[in-house]
All heavy atoms as an XYZ file, in Angstrom:
765
protein
N       0.895     -1.160     -0.027
C      -0.005      0.011     -0.009
C       0.874      1.231      0.008
O       1.849      1.309      0.682
C      -0.908     -0.013      1.255
C      -1.627      1.238      1.462
S      -2.556      1.160      2.939
C      -4.074      0.554      2.291
N       0.535      2.223     -0.806
C       1.263      3.443     -0.925
C       0.355      4.627     -0.955
O      -0.357      4.807     -1.893
C       2.130      3.346     -2.169
C       3.023      4.544     -2.378
C       3.839      4.322     -3.588
N       4.713      5.485     -3.766
C       5.508      5.640     -4.804
N       5.503      4.819     -5.730
N       6.199      6.786     -4.871
N       0.305      5.317      0.129
C      -0.546      6.562      0.187
C       0.371      7.724      0.501
O       0.839      7.848      1.606
C      -1.578      6.432      1.256
C      -2.654      5.393      0.894
C      -3.695      5.337      1.896
N      -3.136      4.942      3.220
C      -3.758      4.881      4.331
N      -5.033      5.134      4.366
N      -3.135      4.522      5.437
N       0.618      8.537     -0.495
C       1.519      9.660     -0.284
C       0.725     10.792      0.397
O       1.246     11.473      1.241
C       2.057     10.182     -1.568
C       3.016      9.086     -2.111
C       2.864     11.423     -1.394
C       3.652      9.352     -3.386
N      -0.568     10.913      0.158
C      -1.375     11.949      0.735
C      -1.440     11.848      2.274
O      -1.377     12.811      2.976
N      -1.510     10.604      2.766
C      -1.531     10.456      4.211
C      -0.110     10.297      4.784
O       0.103     10.050      5.939
C      -2.355      9.233      4.600
O      -1.781      8.082      4.007
N       0.928     10.424      3.916
C       2.314     10.320      4.259
C       2.676      8.979      4.882
O       3.458      8.904      5.808
C       2.673     11.429      5.213
C       2.572     12.813      4.528
C       3.105     13.919      5.444
C       2.925     15.196      4.724
N       3.473     16.261      5.427
N       2.113      7.888      4.386
C       2.449      6.589      4.752
C       2.818      5.702      3.558
O       2.160      5.696      2.579
C       1.337      5.862      5.528
C       0.985      6.431      6.912
C      -0.175      5.647      7.442
C       2.180      6.259      7.860
N       3.895      5.015      3.669
C       4.298      4.072      2.651
C       4.354      2.748      3.276
O       4.871      2.542      4.335
C       5.687      4.459      2.055
C       5.803      5.797      1.409
C       7.327      6.041      1.073
C       4.994      5.899      0.177
N       3.848      1.710      2.563
C       3.896      0.317      3.140
C       4.537     -0.567      2.098
O       4.034     -0.742      0.991
C       2.472     -0.106      3.399
O       2.428     -1.419      3.815
N       5.694     -1.087      2.466
C       6.403     -1.995      1.581
C       6.622     -3.299      2.439
O       7.161     -3.281      3.459
C       7.761     -1.483      1.161
C       7.603     -0.323      0.216
C       7.833      0.968      0.657
C       7.151     -0.526     -1.064
C       7.706      2.018     -0.215
C       6.997      0.504     -1.926
C       7.273      1.841     -1.535
O       7.147      2.859     -2.426
N       6.133     -4.374      1.918
C       6.267     -5.695      2.574
C       5.828     -5.713      3.991
O       6.424     -6.218      4.896
C       7.668     -6.286      2.442
O       8.577     -5.454      3.220
N       4.728     -4.978      4.299
C       4.157     -4.996      5.643
C       4.703     -3.935      6.532
O       4.196     -3.700      7.626
N       5.777     -3.277      6.255
C       6.417     -2.256      7.062
C       5.845     -0.916      6.652
O       5.855     -0.581      5.494
C       7.944     -2.248      6.934
C       8.546     -3.519      7.388
O       7.978     -4.195      8.325
N       9.645     -3.867      6.844
N       5.403     -0.146      7.683
C       4.935      1.149      7.380
C       6.033      2.184      7.673
O       6.611      2.150      8.800
C       3.635      1.513      8.156
C       2.506      0.685      7.648
C       1.139      1.087      8.304
O       1.223      1.978      9.120
O       0.156      0.496      7.933
N       6.284      3.095      6.757
C       7.331      4.060      6.953
C       6.722      5.425      6.695
O       5.982      5.578      5.713
C       8.489      3.832      5.936
C       9.544      4.830      6.102
C       9.024      2.398      6.102
N       7.016      6.424      7.544
C       6.556      7.770      7.316
C       7.415      8.393      6.242
O       8.611      8.217      6.139
C       6.629      8.582      8.595
C       5.650      8.127      9.676
C       5.722      9.034     10.851
C       4.702      8.583     11.895
N       4.722      9.459     13.042
N       6.650      9.100      5.402
C       7.316      9.732      4.247
C       8.423     10.744      4.664
O       9.429     10.816      4.087
C       6.271     10.428      3.327
C       6.799     11.020      2.031
C       7.470      9.980      1.164
C       5.722     11.674      1.297
N       8.086     11.483      5.708
C       9.134     12.471      6.169
C      10.381     11.781      6.613
O      11.482     12.358      6.556
C       8.504     13.357      7.271
C       8.310     12.743      8.597
C       7.764     13.724      9.609
N       6.937     12.966     10.458
C       5.651     13.291     10.711
N       5.121     14.324     10.222
N       4.954     12.479     11.532
N      10.303     10.538      7.188
C      11.500      9.811      7.565
C      12.374      9.467      6.364
O      13.573      9.553      6.320
C      11.206      8.559      8.334
C      10.542      8.864      9.669
O      10.747      9.976     10.203
O       9.814      7.938     10.189
N      11.607      9.095      5.292
C      12.330      8.736      4.019
C      13.001      9.988      3.464
O      14.177      9.949      3.023
C      11.387      8.099      2.977
C      12.016      7.921      1.618
C      10.772      6.803      3.530
N      12.267     11.070      3.432
C      12.775     12.345      2.888
C      14.024     12.834      3.737
O      15.026     13.222      3.168
C      11.694     13.431      2.835
C      12.259     14.791      2.421
C      10.639     13.042      1.796
N      13.893     12.726      5.067
C      15.020     13.185      5.866
C      16.270     12.311      5.656
O      17.398     12.821      5.623
C      14.633     13.233      7.298
O      14.348     11.950      7.795
N      16.086     11.033      5.510
C      17.187     10.153      5.309
C      17.819     10.405      3.924
O      19.051     10.357      3.731
C      16.850      8.605      5.439
O      15.934      8.317      4.408
N      16.944     10.714      2.950
C      17.525     11.037      1.609
C      18.336     12.388      1.641
O      19.349     12.527      0.986
C      16.393     11.127      0.610
C      15.785      9.832      0.125
C      14.603     10.100     -0.804
C      16.808      8.991     -0.594
N      17.778     13.361      2.413
C      18.512     14.638      2.568
C      19.879     14.406      3.223
O      20.889     15.016      2.808
C      17.707     15.609      3.322
C      16.557     16.206      2.551
C      15.863     17.228      3.369
N      14.710     17.783      2.663
C      13.712     18.288      3.197
N      13.604     18.430      4.520
N      12.693     18.771      2.469
N      19.926     13.584      4.229
C      21.191     13.273      4.952
C      22.176     12.608      3.958
O      23.358     12.952      3.906
C      20.964     12.441      6.168
C      20.282     13.189      7.246
C      19.896     12.278      8.402
O      20.221     11.100      8.384
O      19.170     12.751      9.319
N      21.693     11.715      3.213
C      22.505     10.937      2.250
C      23.039     11.929      1.151
O      24.177     11.952      0.834
C      21.751      9.858      1.579
O      21.213      8.955      2.573
C      22.637      9.035      0.700
N      22.199     12.823      0.666
C      22.606     13.741     -0.408
C      23.615     14.762      0.155
O      24.454     15.128     -0.584
C      21.394     14.408     -1.043
O      20.739     15.221     -0.144
N      23.426     15.172      1.391
C      24.367     16.104      1.970
C      25.695     15.448      2.131
O      26.744     16.053      1.880
C      23.884     16.639      3.332
C      22.673     17.626      3.233
C      22.298     18.077      4.598
C      21.091     19.014      4.499
N      20.596     19.425      5.815
N      25.686     14.243      2.590
C      26.986     13.606      2.817
C      27.644     13.328      1.461
O      28.900     13.587      1.311
C      26.760     12.214      3.488
N      26.877     12.964      0.471
C      27.497     12.705     -0.893
C      27.956     14.002     -1.484
O      29.058     14.087     -1.991
C      26.476     12.033     -1.782
O      26.028     10.861     -1.171
C      27.061     11.673     -3.127
N      27.167     15.040     -1.330
C      27.525     16.309     -1.911
C      28.780     16.921     -1.231
O      29.632     17.464     -1.899
N      28.815     16.795      0.043
C      29.989     17.362      0.698
C      31.252     16.607      0.410
O      32.315     17.159      0.287
C      29.794     17.418      2.234
O      29.642     16.068      2.748
N      31.141     15.278      0.217
C      32.322     14.498     -0.076
C      32.798     14.819     -1.523
O      34.024     14.904     -1.775
C      32.104     13.006      0.050
O      31.132     12.578     -0.845
N      31.897     15.018     -2.454
C      32.256     15.382     -3.788
C      32.864     16.818     -3.767
O      33.887     17.040     -4.433
C      31.024     15.401     -4.731
C      30.588     13.929     -4.883
C      31.342     16.025     -6.090
C      29.318     13.764     -5.632
N      32.271     17.718     -3.033
C      32.844     19.065     -2.943
C      34.261     19.075     -2.346
O      35.180     19.734     -2.831
C      31.959     19.963     -2.190
C      30.842     20.556     -2.945
C      30.127     21.593     -2.116
N      29.494     20.915     -1.009
C      28.186     20.979     -0.689
N      27.456     21.833     -1.359
N      27.671     20.312      0.285
N      34.467     18.275     -1.283
C      35.828     18.247     -0.710
C      36.797     17.613     -1.650
O      37.936     18.025     -1.712
C      35.744     17.467      0.620
O      35.459     16.089      0.419
N      36.325     16.587     -2.442
C      37.259     15.963     -3.399
C      37.589     16.931     -4.473
O      38.785     17.100     -4.818
C      36.515     14.748     -4.042
C      37.362     14.021     -5.024
C      38.390     13.164     -4.789
C      37.173     14.104     -6.439
N      38.890     12.743     -5.962
C      38.210     13.243     -6.942
C      36.344     14.752     -7.257
C      38.329     13.088     -8.392
C      36.455     14.529     -8.607
C      37.390     13.754     -9.164
N      36.637     17.701     -4.982
C      36.937     18.741     -6.024
C      37.850     19.864     -5.496
O      38.722     20.340     -6.127
C      35.619     19.321     -6.552
C      34.784     18.436     -7.460
C      33.497     19.035     -7.788
C      35.549     18.110     -8.753
N      37.620     20.203     -4.199
C      38.471     21.232     -3.556
C      39.883     20.726     -3.472
O      40.815     21.490     -3.698
C      37.891     21.532     -2.198
C      38.480     22.774     -1.566
C      37.879     23.168     -0.196
N      36.421     23.191     -0.260
C      35.669     22.372      0.494
N      36.129     21.480      1.289
N      34.323     22.494      0.369
N      40.096     19.472     -3.098
C      41.458     18.940     -2.991
C      42.084     18.870     -4.370
O      43.289     19.202     -4.517
C      41.400     17.489     -2.393
C      40.984     17.486     -0.910
O      41.014     18.532     -0.305
O      40.535     16.454     -0.487
N      41.339     18.450     -5.402
C      41.903     18.457     -6.774
C      42.288     19.843     -7.185
O      43.359     20.060     -7.781
C      40.843     17.835     -7.752
C      40.645     16.380     -7.439
C      41.320     18.032     -9.193
C      41.755     15.433     -7.786
N      41.447     20.787     -6.914
C      41.733     22.215     -7.296
C      42.942     22.746     -6.557
O      43.805     23.422     -7.185
C      40.500     23.058     -6.993
C      40.682     24.504     -7.534
O      41.377     24.687     -8.507
N      40.026     25.438     -6.859
N      43.024     22.398     -5.289
C      44.212     22.843     -4.468
C      45.481     22.243     -5.032
O      46.540     22.881     -5.161
C      44.037     22.478     -3.000
C      45.132     23.032     -2.126
C      45.140     24.602     -2.176
O      44.126     25.169     -2.091
N      46.314     25.139     -2.279
N      45.466     20.952     -5.366
C      46.626     20.278     -5.956
C      47.030     20.906     -7.261
O      48.211     21.160     -7.568
C      46.366     18.779     -6.157
C      47.399     18.133     -6.992
C      48.615     17.671     -6.603
C      47.310     17.881     -8.383
N      49.279     17.141     -7.670
C      48.524     17.292     -8.756
C      46.317     18.105     -9.373
C      48.771     16.881    -10.069
C      46.609     17.746    -10.634
C      47.813     17.100    -10.990
N      46.012     21.218     -8.094
C      46.289     21.812     -9.402
C      46.904     23.191     -9.273
O      47.910     23.535     -9.936
C      44.973     21.865    -10.286
C      45.205     22.344    -11.610
C      45.675     21.489    -12.631
C      45.064     23.636    -12.015
C      45.909     21.908    -13.925
C      45.323     24.105    -13.262
C      45.741     23.207    -14.214
O      45.983     23.615    -15.554
N      46.316     23.954     -8.365
C      46.958     25.280     -8.118
C      48.350     25.233     -7.651
O      49.263     25.968     -8.068
C      46.085     26.091     -7.136
C      44.775     26.597     -7.689
C      43.934     27.346     -6.642
O      44.451     27.526     -5.503
O      42.806     27.719     -6.994
N      48.614     24.330     -6.701
C      49.982     24.174     -6.161
C      50.893     23.669     -7.204
O      52.101     24.092     -7.227
C      49.979     23.210     -5.004
C      49.215     23.719     -3.758
O      48.963     24.981     -3.695
O      48.838     22.932     -2.876
N      50.473     22.857     -8.072
C      51.357     22.264     -9.083
C      51.596     23.174    -10.285
O      52.757     23.284    -10.789
C      50.797     20.927     -9.612
O      50.497     20.084     -8.453
C      51.759     20.204    -10.514
N      50.576     23.796    -10.840
C      50.652     24.433    -12.133
C      50.577     26.011    -12.115
O      50.921     26.612    -13.086
C      49.595     23.915    -13.043
C      49.849     22.517    -13.418
C      49.046     21.450    -12.878
C      50.879     22.098    -14.305
C      49.326     20.145    -13.241
C      51.085     20.786    -14.626
C      50.290     19.805    -14.103
O      50.536     18.523    -14.393
N      50.012     26.593    -11.075
C      49.887     28.065    -11.068
C      51.227     28.674    -10.597
O      51.524     28.795     -9.398
C      48.773     28.539    -10.138
C      47.387     28.396    -10.682
C      47.137     27.861    -11.907
C      46.294     28.940    -10.014
C      45.868     27.673    -12.409
C      45.021     28.792    -10.536
C      44.815     28.232    -11.708
O      43.557     28.063    -12.237
N      51.982     29.092    -11.539
C      53.242     29.713    -11.277
C      53.245     30.999    -12.100
O      52.772     31.084    -13.234
C      54.432     28.842    -11.616
C      54.369     27.448    -10.980
C      55.612     27.060    -10.328
C      55.640     25.753     -9.600
N      54.631     24.876     -9.474
N      53.897     32.084    -11.539
C      53.896     33.372    -12.194
C      54.684     33.275    -13.522
O      55.743     32.757    -13.624
C      54.571     34.404    -11.297
C      54.161     35.758    -11.538
C      54.711     36.691    -10.502
C      54.029     37.986    -10.528
N      54.421     38.840     -9.498
N      54.032     33.735    -14.585
C      54.619     33.774    -15.889
C      54.544     32.486    -16.700
O      55.102     32.335    -17.755
N      53.832     31.487    -16.189
C      53.641     30.218    -16.873
C      52.324     30.207    -17.600
O      51.315     30.806    -17.139
C      53.709     29.051    -15.921
C      55.043     28.822    -15.205
C      56.006     28.267    -16.164
C      57.355     28.032    -15.453
N      58.259     27.380    -16.247
N      52.255     29.504    -18.748
C      51.078     29.462    -19.511
C      50.409     28.060    -19.444
O      49.459     27.713    -20.125
C      51.299     29.812    -21.032
C      51.710     31.225    -21.138
C      52.282     28.892    -21.621
N      50.909     27.183    -18.537
C      50.379     25.803    -18.425
C      48.877     25.788    -18.140
O      48.113     25.006    -18.858
C      51.162     25.073    -17.353
C      52.563     24.769    -17.665
O      52.883     24.838    -18.886
O      53.339     24.381    -16.815
N      48.339     26.612    -17.190
C      46.863     26.497    -17.005
C      46.108     26.913    -18.301
O      45.039     26.297    -18.549
C      46.591     27.499    -15.884
C      47.906     27.579    -15.147
C      48.980     27.399    -16.224
N      46.560     27.889    -19.057
C      45.885     28.298    -20.244
C      45.925     27.178    -21.264
O      44.901     26.868    -21.881
C      46.501     29.521    -20.811
C      45.970     30.063    -22.078
C      44.516     30.472    -21.878
C      46.766     31.270    -22.596
N      47.054     26.528    -21.438
C      47.195     25.382    -22.353
C      46.257     24.239    -21.935
O      45.586     23.660    -22.772
C      48.693     24.917    -22.486
C      48.749     23.650    -23.265
C      49.481     26.053    -23.073
N      46.259     23.962    -20.648
C      45.367     22.909    -20.149
C      43.902     23.240    -20.428
O      43.103     22.342    -20.743
C      45.594     22.662    -18.669
C      46.928     22.087    -18.340
N      47.496     22.207    -17.094
C      47.816     21.412    -19.136
C      48.688     21.682    -17.134
N      48.874     21.145    -18.324
N      43.503     24.459    -20.202
C      42.108     24.861    -20.464
C      41.749     24.686    -21.892
O      40.705     24.251    -22.284
C      41.917     26.292    -19.976
C      40.518     26.795    -20.180
C      39.459     26.341    -19.378
C      40.261     27.769    -21.187
C      38.226     26.842    -19.613
C      38.973     28.237    -21.425
C      37.933     27.763    -20.602
O      36.646     28.201    -20.840
N      42.686     25.127    -22.771
C      42.452     25.011    -24.251
C      42.306     23.543    -24.642
O      41.442     23.213    -25.418
C      43.577     25.736    -24.998
C      43.530     27.201    -24.901
S      44.962     28.132    -25.539
C      45.246     27.374    -27.096
N      43.171     22.663    -24.100
C      43.069     21.260    -24.452
C      41.762     20.635    -23.900
O      41.154     19.827    -24.558
C      44.311     20.519    -23.863
C      45.635     20.791    -24.587
C      46.731     20.162    -23.786
C      45.589     20.270    -25.976
N      41.388     21.060    -22.748
C      40.077     20.618    -22.180
C      38.958     21.013    -23.026
O      38.081     20.125    -23.330
C      39.914     21.106    -20.711
C      38.620     20.739    -20.072
C      38.595     19.262    -19.782
C      38.420     21.519    -18.736
N      38.910     22.275    -23.470
C      37.836     22.744    -24.339
C      37.817     22.007    -25.629
O      36.772     21.611    -26.185
C      37.956     24.233    -24.569
S      37.594     25.219    -23.089
N      39.010     21.774    -26.234
C      39.054     21.044    -27.486
C      38.522     19.651    -27.288
O      37.754     19.115    -28.125
C      40.498     21.034    -27.992
C      40.725     20.108    -29.189
C      40.300     20.511    -30.417
C      41.266     18.855    -29.075
C      40.484     19.723    -31.551
C      41.409     18.033    -30.127
C      41.049     18.444    -31.382
N      38.957     18.928    -26.233
C      38.531     17.562    -25.938
C      37.049     17.471    -25.730
O      36.393     16.559    -26.329
N      36.466     18.373    -24.985
C      35.046     18.350    -24.775
C      34.271     18.665    -26.087
O      33.340     17.975    -26.366
C      34.653     19.360    -23.602
C      33.163     19.530    -23.560
C      35.193     18.867    -22.285
N      34.689     19.655    -26.780
C      34.046     19.967    -28.102
C      34.129     18.834    -29.087
O      33.190     18.556    -29.755
N      35.282     18.239    -29.149
C      35.471     17.151    -30.084
C      34.580     15.930    -29.699
O      33.952     15.315    -30.525
C      36.921     16.672    -30.149
C      37.189     15.691    -31.213
C      37.350     16.015    -32.526
C      37.246     14.292    -30.885
C      37.617     15.112    -33.530
C      37.501     13.359    -31.900
C      37.689     13.713    -33.177
O      37.917     12.783    -34.154
N      34.549     15.679    -28.413
C      33.638     14.577    -27.899
C      32.161     14.869    -28.223
O      31.501     13.960    -28.642
C      33.803     14.454    -26.417
O      35.207     14.155    -26.138
C      32.977     13.275    -25.846
N      31.780     16.086    -28.075
C      30.356     16.386    -28.370
C      30.089     16.335    -29.834
O      29.007     15.745    -30.226
C      30.081     17.853    -27.859
C      30.083     17.907    -26.318
C      28.735     18.345    -28.413
C      29.996     19.271    -25.717
N      31.026     16.721    -30.695
C      30.762     16.663    -32.092
C      31.266     15.394    -32.822
O      31.127     15.303    -34.082
C      31.449     17.857    -32.816
C      30.741     19.133    -32.474
O      29.583     19.198    -32.423
N      31.513     20.180    -32.246
N      31.717     14.435    -32.098
C      32.313     13.220    -32.663
C      31.321     12.517    -33.616
O      31.679     12.080    -34.698
C      32.852     12.307    -31.615
C      33.408     10.994    -32.179
C      34.629     11.043    -32.859
C      32.683      9.792    -32.156
C      35.156      9.875    -33.417
C      33.188      8.658    -32.690
C      34.426      8.674    -33.302
O      34.934      7.547    -33.895
N      30.054     12.392    -33.141
C      29.099     11.605    -33.966
C      28.798     12.363    -35.278
O      28.667     11.746    -36.309
C      27.837     11.347    -33.142
O      27.268     12.624    -32.844
N      28.803     13.659    -35.259
C      28.558     14.486    -36.444
C      29.762     14.381    -37.416
O      29.562     14.206    -38.595
C      28.303     15.917    -36.084
C      27.119     16.132    -35.175
N      25.862     15.838    -35.585
C      27.024     16.518    -33.949
C      25.012     16.093    -34.612
N      25.770     16.519    -33.523
N      30.955     14.401    -36.855
C      32.166     14.328    -37.635
C      32.273     12.935    -38.330
O      32.534     12.807    -39.501
C      33.419     14.585    -36.800
C      33.440     16.046    -36.329
C      34.739     14.276    -37.546
C      34.467     16.346    -35.247
N      31.952     11.920    -37.535
C      31.968     10.509    -38.009
C      31.004     10.339    -39.120
O      31.303      9.709    -40.191
C      31.700      9.568    -36.904
C      31.795      8.104    -37.321
C      31.544      7.217    -36.060
C      31.553      5.843    -36.497
N      31.168      4.901    -35.329
N      29.796     10.924    -38.984
C      28.751     10.781    -40.000
C      29.223     11.473    -41.306
O      29.027     10.959    -42.393
C      27.495     11.441    -39.552
C      26.354     11.399    -40.555
N      25.733     10.229    -40.971
C      25.827     12.446    -41.249
C      24.854     10.575    -41.899
N      24.840     11.858    -42.117
N      29.799     12.662    -41.218
C      30.254     13.376    -42.365
C      31.358     12.637    -43.162
O      31.310     12.546    -44.359
C      30.792     14.766    -42.037
C      29.724     15.735    -41.671
C      30.271     17.117    -41.356
C      29.215     18.084    -40.962
N      29.730     19.398    -40.613
N      32.274     12.017    -42.397
C      33.326     11.196    -43.034
C      32.843     10.030    -43.689
O      33.177      9.729    -44.850
C      34.402     10.855    -41.967
C      35.367      9.844    -42.534
C      35.161     12.084    -41.458
N      31.870      9.309    -43.067
C      31.301      8.164    -43.730
C      30.516      8.488    -44.960
O      30.575      7.848    -45.975
C      30.354      7.401    -42.723
C      31.126      6.710    -41.601
C      30.227      6.075    -40.541
O      28.983      6.364    -40.599
O      30.759      5.380    -39.673
N      29.796      9.637    -44.929
C      29.025     10.143    -46.052
C      29.971     10.532    -47.193
O      29.683     10.242    -48.310
C      28.142     11.292    -45.620
C      27.199     11.753    -46.698
N      26.175     10.950    -47.139
C      27.103     12.939    -47.371
C      25.579     11.622    -48.135
N      26.091     12.832    -48.234
N      31.090     11.124    -46.865
C      31.995     11.530    -47.854
C      32.645     10.326    -48.496
O      32.811     10.260    -49.764
C      33.145     12.459    -47.260
C      34.103     13.039    -48.210
C      35.031     13.944    -47.477
C      36.014     14.595    -48.478
N      36.887     15.512    -47.786
N      32.963      9.265    -47.744
C      33.517      8.039    -48.245
C      32.521      7.353    -49.161
O      32.911      6.730    -50.194
C      33.971      7.102    -47.129
C      35.203      7.655    -46.356
O      35.939      8.463    -46.925
N      35.384      7.151    -45.184
N      31.285      7.411    -48.819
C      30.196      6.810    -49.669
C      30.157      7.503    -51.068
O      30.012      6.829    -52.029
C      28.854      6.816    -49.003
C      28.755      5.902    -47.813
O      29.618      4.943    -47.742
O      27.883      6.036    -47.003
N      30.292      8.836    -51.036
C      30.254      9.588    -52.292
C      31.505      9.264    -53.144
O      31.374      9.136    -54.340
C      30.289     11.038    -51.942
C      28.928     11.554    -51.414
O      27.945     10.817    -51.522
O      28.904     12.693    -50.844
N      32.623      9.066    -52.464
C      33.831      8.728    -53.271
C      33.711      7.318    -53.894
O      34.113      7.121    -55.024
C      35.082      8.828    -52.369
C      35.296     10.291    -52.005
C      36.348      8.234    -53.052
C      36.434     10.514    -50.964
N      33.168      6.341    -53.107
C      33.008      5.013    -53.649
C      31.976      4.939    -54.764
O      32.137      4.085    -55.644
C      32.553      4.066    -52.501
C      33.674      3.856    -51.477
C      33.209      2.988    -50.282
O      31.978      2.611    -50.294
O      34.013      2.741    -49.409
N      31.024      5.801    -54.804
C      29.940      5.763    -55.858
C      30.517      6.273    -57.135
O      29.819      6.083    -58.188
C      28.738      6.503    -55.425
O      29.010      7.890    -55.289
N      31.619      7.007    -57.181
C      32.116      7.509    -58.383
C      32.738      6.487    -59.236
O      33.036      5.694    -59.673
C      33.168      8.583    -58.096
C      32.708      9.828    -57.526
C      33.837     10.809    -57.202
C      31.694     10.532    -58.408
């Protein structure tokens, strides 16, 4: 039985209040979100310590390579289709 309006969920005979489910989901998402944020913060700190040096262009080059890689990945299916279509036109000649 599942009645959301009365805020009761029944799975295999156990009744659970909906607010308990929501609060446990919130705690889980907070824990997951904070661990991801701390991981990203650690990665960012490592990157800054390793590559941010005065007068160096390494971060700029890395950013350009990242943008190229993401753009190529997004357009890969279109590029592949154009190459296959072009090869079909050459074979038909």
